[in-house]
Every structure is written in structure tokens, then in C-alpha cells.
C-alpha positions in Angstrom: -37.7 144.1 28.7 -35.5 143.6 25.6 -37.3 143.4 22.4 -37.7 139.9 20.9 -36.1 140.2 17.5 -37.0 136.6 16.5 -39.5 136.3 13.6 -43.1 135.9 14.7 -43.3 132.4 13.4 -40.5 131.3 15.8 -43.0 131.9 18.7 -44.6 128.6 17.8 -43.1 125.3 18.8 -41.5 123.3 16.0 -43.4 120.3 14.8 -40.8 117.9 16.2 -41.3 119.5 19.6 -45.1 119.1 19.5 -44.6 115.5 18.4 -42.6 114.9 21.5 -45.2 116.6 23.7 -47.9 114.4 22.1 -46.0 111.2 23.1 -46.0 112.3 26.7 -49.8 112.8 26.9 -51.7 111.2 29.8 -53.4 108.0 28.7 -57.1 108.3 28.6 -59.8 106.7 26.4 -59.6 109.9 24.3 -55.8 110.1 24.0 -55.5 106.4 23.3 -57.9 106.5 20.3 -56.3 106.9 16.8 -58.4 109.9 16.1 -56.3 111.8 18.7 -53.0 111.3 17.0 -51.3 114.2 15.3 -52.1 113.8 11.6 -48.4 113.7 10.6 -47.7 111.0 13.1 -50.7 108.8 12.1 -49.4 106.2 9.6 -52.8 104.7 9.2 -54.2 108.1 8.2 -51.3 108.9 5.9 -51.7 105.5 4.1 -55.4 106.0 3.3 -56.4 106.1 -0.4 -57.6 109.7 0.1 -54.1 110.7 1.0 -52.4 109.6 -2.2 -52.0 113.2 -3.4 -50.2 114.1 -0.2 -47.9 111.0 -0.5 -47.1 112.1 -4.1 -46.1 115.5 -2.8 -44.0 114.1 0.0 -42.2 111.7 -2.3 -41.4 114.6 -4.7 -40.3 116.9 -1.9 -38.1 114.8 0.3 -35.4 113.9 -2.2 -35.6 117.4 -3.7 -34.9 119.1 -0.3 -32.0 116.7 0.6 -30.4 117.0 -2.8 -30.6 120.8 -2.6 -29.1 120.7 0.9 -26.2 118.5 -0.5 -25.4 121.1 -3.1 -26.1 118.8 -6.0 -26.9 120.9 -9.0 -26.8 118.3 -11.8 -26.5 114.6 -12.3 -25.1 112.0 -14.7 -27.9 109.4 -14.8 -27.0 105.7 -15.5 -29.7 103.3 -16.6 -29.1 99.6 -17.1 -29.8 96.0 -16.3 -29.8 94.5 -12.8 -28.7 91.1 -14.3 -25.5 91.7 -16.1 -22.7 90.2 -14.0 -19.5 91.7 -12.8 -16.7 90.4 -15.0 -15.2 88.3 -12.1 -18.6 86.6 -11.7 -19.4 85.9 -15.3 -17.7 82.5 -15.5 -19.6 81.3 -12.4 -22.9 82.3 -14.1 -22.2 80.2 -17.1 -20.9 77.3 -14.9 -24.2 77.3 -13.0 -26.3 76.9 -16.2 -28.2 73.6 -16.2 -29.4 73.3 -19.8 -28.8 74.8 -23.3 -31.3 77.6 -22.8 -29.9 78.9 -19.6 -26.4 78.2 -20.9 -27.0 80.4 -23.9 -28.5 83.2 -21.7 -25.5 83.0 -19.4 -23.1 83.3 -22.3 -24.9 86.4 -23.6 -24.9 88.0 -20.2 -21.2 87.1 -19.8 -20.5 88.9 -23.1 -22.1 92.0 -21.7 -20.1 91.8 -18.5 -17.6 94.3 -19.9 -20.2 97.0 -19.6 -19.9 96.7 -15.8 -16.4 98.0 -16.2 -17.4 100.7 -18.6 -20.2 102.0 -16.3 -17.6 102.1 -13.5 -15.1 103.9 -15.6 -17.7 106.4 -16.8 -18.7 107.2 -13.2 -15.1 107.8 -12.4 -14.8 110.3 -15.2 -17.9 112.1 -14.2 -16.9 112.2 -10.5 -13.8 114.1 -11.4 -15.8 117.1 -12.7 -15.1 120.1 -10.5 -17.6 122.1 -8.4 -18.7 125.4 -9.8 -17.9 128.9 -8.3 -20.8 128.5 -5.9 -19.5 125.2 -4.6 -22.4 123.3 -6.3 -21.6 119.8 -7.7 -22.3 118.7 -11.3 -22.5 115.3 -13.0 -23.1 113.6 -9.7 -23.6 109.9 -10.5 -27.2 108.8 -10.1 -28.4 105.2 -10.6 -31.4 103.1 -9.7 -29.4 102.0 -6.6 -29.6 98.3 -7.4 -27.0 95.7 -8.5 -25.1 95.1 -11.7 -24.8 98.2 -14.0 -26.3 100.4 -11.2 -23.8 99.1 -8.7 -20.9 99.7 -11.2 -21.9 103.4 -11.5 -22.1 104.0 -7.8 -18.9 102.1 -7.4 -17.0 104.3 -9.9 -18.0 107.4 -7.9 -16.8 105.7 -4.7 -13.5 104.9 -6.4 -12.9 108.6 -6.7 -14.0 109.2 -3.1 -17.2 111.1 -4.3 -20.8 110.8 -3.3 -23.4 109.2 -5.6 -27.2 108.9 -5.6 -29.3 105.8 -5.5 -33.0 105.9 -6.4 -34.5 102.6 -5.2 -38.1 101.4 -5.6 -40.1 99.2 -3.3 -40.6 95.8 -4.9 -42.5 92.7 -3.8 -39.2 90.8 -3.5 -36.5 91.8 -1.1 -33.9 94.2 -2.4 -31.5 96.7 -0.9 -29.4 99.5 -2.2 -26.0 98.5 -3.4 -23.2 99.2 -0.9 -21.6 102.0 -2.9 -24.5 104.4 -2.8 -23.9 107.3 -0.4 -26.2 106.5 2.6 -27.4 110.2 2.8 -28.3 110.1 -0.9 -30.0 106.8 -0.9 -33.7 107.2 -1.5 -36.6 104.8 -1.6 -39.8 105.3 -3.7 -43.2 103.8 -3.7 -44.3 105.5 -7.0 -42.4 104.7 -10.2 -43.6 108.0 -11.6 -42.0 110.1 -8.9 -38.8 108.1 -9.1 -38.6 108.6 -12.8 -39.2 112.3 -12.3 -36.3 112.6 -9.9 -34.0 110.8 -12.4 -34.6 113.6 -14.8 -35.0 116.7 -12.7 -31.3 117.3 -12.4 -30.1 115.1 -15.3 -27.4 116.8 -17.4 -26.7 113.6 -19.4 -28.2 110.1 -19.5 -26.2 106.9 -20.3 -28.2 103.8 -21.1 -26.6 100.4 -20.9 -28.2 97.1 -22.0 -31.2 96.3 -20.0 -34.8 95.0 -19.9 -38.3 96.4 -19.4 -37.2 98.9 -16.7 -34.4 100.3 -18.8 -36.6 100.5 -21.9 -39.3 102.3 -19.9 -37.0 104.9 -18.6 -35.2 105.4 -21.9 -38.2 105.7 -24.1 -39.9 108.1 -21.7 -36.9 110.3 -21.8 -36.8 110.2 -25.6 -40.5 111.0 -25.8 -40.0 114.0 -23.5 -37.3 115.4 -25.7 -39.1 114.5 -28.9 -42.2 116.4 -27.8 -40.3 119.4 -26.5 -41.3 118.8 -22.8 -37.7 119.0 -21.8 -34.6 120.5 -23.5 -32.3 118.1 -25.3 -29.5 116.6 -23.2 -26.8 114.1 -24.3 -28.2 110.5 -24.4 -25.7 107.7 -25.1 -26.6 104.1 -25.6 -23.8 101.6 -24.8 -23.7 98.5 -27.0 -24.8 99.3 -30.6 -25.0 95.6 -31.4 -27.4 94.9 -28.5 -29.7 97.8 -29.2 -29.9 97.1 -32.9 -30.7 93.5 -32.1 -33.5 94.2 -29.7 -35.0 97.4 -31.2 -35.3 98.1 -34.9 -35.1 101.9 -34.8 -34.9 102.2 -38.6 -38.1 100.3 -38.9 -39.9 102.9 -36.8 -38.8 105.5 -39.3 -39.8 103.3 -42.3 -43.2 102.7 -40.7 -43.7 106.5 -40.3 -44.3 106.4 -36.6 -41.1 108.5 -35.8 -39.2 111.0 -37.9 -35.7 110.3 -39.1 -34.4 113.2 -37.1 -35.7 111.5 -33.9 -32.9 109.0 -34.3 -30.5 111.9 -33.7 -31.7 112.2 -30.1 -29.2 109.5 -29.0 -25.8 108.2 -30.0 -24.2 104.7 -29.7 -21.0 104.1 -27.9 -18.9 101.2 -26.6 -16.6 102.8 -24.1 -16.7 105.3 -21.2 -14.3 107.5 -23.0 -16.5 107.9 -26.0 -19.5 108.6 -23.9 -17.8 111.3 -21.8 -16.4 113.0 -24.9 -19.9 113.2 -26.4 -21.2 114.7 -23.2 -18.4 117.3 -22.7 -18.5 118.2 -26.4 -22.2 118.8 -26.2 -21.8 121.4 -23.4 -18.7 122.9 -24.9 -20.7 123.7 -28.1 -23.4 125.3 -26.0 -20.9 127.5 -24.3 -19.4 128.5 -27.7 -22.8 129.5 -29.0 -23.5 131.9 -26.1 
């Protein structure tokens, strides 16, 4: 008999095979009871409170494996509002306003509509970055997968015929990934913490557009991680200096003594995609020169 040269572990059936065998089991009181289900096929079991650590691990592992398999080495992360309209829709937003309050809000959102175009242009620039010698891809566009600024980022990558990532989160109200996210790189999360971790695991640069609580949460956590030395510095660019200075008094934080003046050097303000991309490329060019 010829020697079996397969590794010993290959002697066992694969999990997907056993899962299929289990579905074909003869129905008896024992096999029909939930206790008899294979643990990894038992949703009721996996959703128990006791299994939260396992769900954490699965939510960390699934995107990690698929991004590795896709050859994605690094990302350009784009944060920003889900409410800023595309320029072509900005007038309709203002026209739909019913009173002075909503009309003023619509006008402010309309004024920020240009950032949709800037996010799209930035994604196009990043998507032109070549693969490395190993065929791995860098500065792959990564957004929250939703509408508005996130859509613009994924759309810019699609303009260049390149793949992009969308990291969606389950919310009480209905939402779906924007249509420009690459389907095989569209992920859905239950845990905000794991989603935020995946934003930064491969991030080579982060671009922050005007946004609300979610954008603030992601941006300030990133700044804290760099400030405290938990991760190495990366380029952080904030689009819209007027917006950021209006909603956050960064200088007051220094004056109050709760952050250091040098902490304000962790990020830079820009208005255009070209400015942002230059800051990012200059950052890495300087690192190469120092080696």
C-alpha cells in the first residue's frame, strides 16, 4: 500500500463536512433536541451571555482573515458624517426645510457638501498607490460603509476600479452598506469596540471630515492612543478648519492644562484632497529618509 503522505490532521473530516453529516441525522427525540446540535451550528448557544468572549474573538478574527486573504497590508481610513449631502442633493435638502431652524441646518449642511467631493477625490488618489513587491496593497480605502462622506470615499475607490472596505455596525434602525463598498470587503459588526479596532489595525493614515458623535468618538480615541504611546504616530488630517475650530476649542484644552501644546501637533487641518495626500506622502517619505 502506498504511504499516505497527507498530514495527520487531514485524516479528520473538515468541520463543514461534519456539519453536513449532522444535518442528515435520523430524527429522534434525542437528535431533535437543541442539546444535540453541533456547538458551532447552534445559534441559540452562540448568542448566550456566557459566549460573549467567543463572539468578541470571532468578530476580531473574521475580518482579519479575509483582509489577509485579500492581500491588504494597509488602509487609508476615512471618518465623517452620514448626514452631509452630495453636492447634487444639497439644494433639495434646503428646499425641504419647513422652518428657520431646519432651514439654517440645511444651509450649514449644504455648505459642507463640498467635502463629499474632497473625500471622493482623496480616495481616488489613495487608490492609485501601487502594490508592493510582494503584491500586497497599501492605502486601501476604508470607511464606515454608510452614506455621505463614507459613500464618497468608497465611491472614489470605485472610480479607479479599485476595491474598498466598509465596516458597518448593526443599529436599531435599518441601514445597509453603500453601493460602492466591495461586497467581499463589506463587514458587519455587533461590537463598536471591535469595529474601531479594525479601523486602526491596518491604518496607515486617517482622514477626518466634519461629523457628529461617531466621528468624534473615533477621532478622539485615535488621538488618545497616539498621545499615550499605545500606537505609533500616523498622519491624521482634519478637513475643514473652520468647522473644527467652531465645534472644538482645542486651544482651550491646552490653556486649561488638560492636554499639552505638543498634543495639538498630532493632527493637521486641510481643505482639499491634494493637501491631505501631500501630508500623508511627505510623512512616509521623511521616514524613509531617516532610515
